[in-house]
N, C-alpha and C positions, 0 to 999 in steps of 0.2 A: 185726595187720599194720600196720607203719608206713606212713604216708601222705606221707612226704617222703624226700628223698635228701640226703645230706651231700656238699657239695663243699668239702673242706677243713673249715673251721669254719663255713661258710655252710649255712643250712637252706633247701632248695629244695622247696617243696610240690608234690605231685602234684595233679591236678584235684580239686576239692571238690564233693561232692554238693549238690544244691539244698537238701535239708533241713538240712544243716549250715550252708550260707550263711544260711539264715533264722534259725538260732540265733544266729549272730554279730550279725546286725542287731538282733534282739529283745533281745539281751543289753545293748545300749547304753541301753535304756529304764530309767533310774533317776530317781526323783522327787527330784532335787536341790532344795534349798531355793531359793526365788525371792525371798527377803527377807533382810536382814542384821540379825541380832540379836547384840549384843555379849556377851550372857550366855552362860554355859557350856552351857546346854541345846542351843542350836542347833549349837554346835561339836561337842558329843558326838553329836548325831544325824547330822551330816554325816560324821563319822569312821566311824560305824557303816555308813553308806551306802557309804563307801569300802571297808570290809571286805567288804560284800556284793558290790560291783562287782568287786573283785579276785578273790574266790573264784569268783564266777560266770564271770568271764573266763578263769580258769585251768581251770575245769571244761570249758568249751566248747573251750578250746585242747587239752585232753587228747583230746577226740573228733576234733578236726581232725587231730591227730597220729597217729590210727589207732585210738583207742579206740571203743567202741560205746556210744552214748548209750542210756539206758534208755527204755522205751516211754512211761513217764509222767514228765512233767517239770514238773508244777505246782509242786513244791518249789523249782525253780530260779527261778521268776519272781516269787514273792511278795516283797513289799517289807518284810515283817516282819523284826525283828531276828534275826540268825543265832543259833540256839541248838539244843541237843538233837540229835536224829537228823538234822534237816535240815542243820545245820552239819556233822555228820560225813559226810553223803553228799557235800556240796560239797567239803569238805576232802579226802575220800577220792579223789574224781575228780581234784582238783588234784595230789594226791601222785603220780599216774601220768604226769604230764607228763614226757616225756623230758628228760634234763639239757640236751641241746643246744637244745631248744626253750625250756626255762625260762631258759637263758642269754640268749635274745633279750629276754625281759621284764626281766631284771636289767640288761641293757645300757641299755634305755630308762629304767628306774627310776634307775639311778645317774647317768645323764646329766642327767636332769631336776633332780636334787638338786644337781648340781655346777655347772650353768649359772646365770647370773643371770637367765635368761629362763624359769625353770621355771613360775612362775605364769601368765605370758602364753601359754605353750604348752599347759599342762594344762587350765586353766579353760575356754577357749572350745571345746576339743575335747570334753571331757566334757559340757558343757552343750549344745552344738550337736547332738551325736549323740543326746542324751537327748530333746531337743525339736525334732526335725527339721522339723516342720510348723508351729511357732509361734515366730517370731522374737522376739516380746516375752518369752515365757517363757525362751527360750534366752539372751537378753541379760541378764535379771534373774538367772538362775542363774549365768551367767558372772561377774557382779560379785560374787555371794556367794562363789563358789569362789575367785575371784582375791583378794578382800580377805581372806578367811580364810587363804589361802596366804601373803599378804604380811605380815599382822599377827601370825600365830601360827606361829612357826617349828616348834613341835612337831607341827603339822598337816601339814607338807610331805611327810614320808615316806608318809603314808597317801594323800593326794591323788595324789602321784606314782605310787604303786603301782596305784591304780585306773586312772590314765591309761595306764600301761605295759602292763597286761594287756589293756586295751581296744584299744590301738593295735596290738599284735602280732596279735590276732585279725583285725582289719580288714586289716592289711597282709599277713597270711597269705593271705587270700582274693584280694587283688589280685595277689599273686605266682602263686597257683594259676590265676587267670584268664589271666594272660599265658602260663603253661605250656600251658594248654588251647588258646589261640589260636595259638601259634607253635611248640609242640612242643619248646621248649627249656627248660632248667633256669633258673629265675628265683629268686634268693634273697629271703627276707623282709627288707625294709628295717628297719634299726634305727639309732638314734643311737649315736655312739661310747660304748663302756663307760668309765665312770670308776671311781675308787676307791670301795670300800664306804663309805657315809656314816657320820659319827659317830653314836653310839647315841641321841641326843636324838630323841624321837618315833618311834623304830623299835619299834613295839609287838610284843608276843608273837605276835599273829596274822601280822604281816609276817614275823617270823623263821621261823614254821612254814611258811607258804605258799611263801616264797622259799628255804626250806631253808638259812637262815643259821646254824642251830645243830643 
């Protein structure tokens, strides 16, 4: 059963259960690197974390949109590299996100890649929500994400994807809270959608999760 209403092209969530709100909050907890290493290993690890954050965010979004989360969710929270059955479970949940809801994520993603402020928007959000109780770690992770975004153009689609999925989940909960408080339809906020970005850095996992192919 869908947990939202459509008002034209706008997605208006219905009130969200407390257990789903908790999933959104916990989903932000990613161990982003808090140091900067110019070698390829750190960048590779960071991009794998982006894949995990994007897939996790879309899985949770599928449950916000009306799906039923499984009783056991340990596979969702582990920070190990996505592979095997765990990857397929997460990708499978992401594949059930309704098109209208996935469109919210794509709007944020394309906007971040189209604006000149993408790094300044994505880095502090991802780091701050991952380390909400530790400003020192959040600041260090912000610099790692920001400088990676600024220096390595091929990393931008992945970092923007992680941010887009995370933002939609959080903004979904805010819209649902307003609906519960005032009884009126409140659309999920998104940034304006831009054109599909050029293929540089758009990895196969992004194409699959965002249904670009």
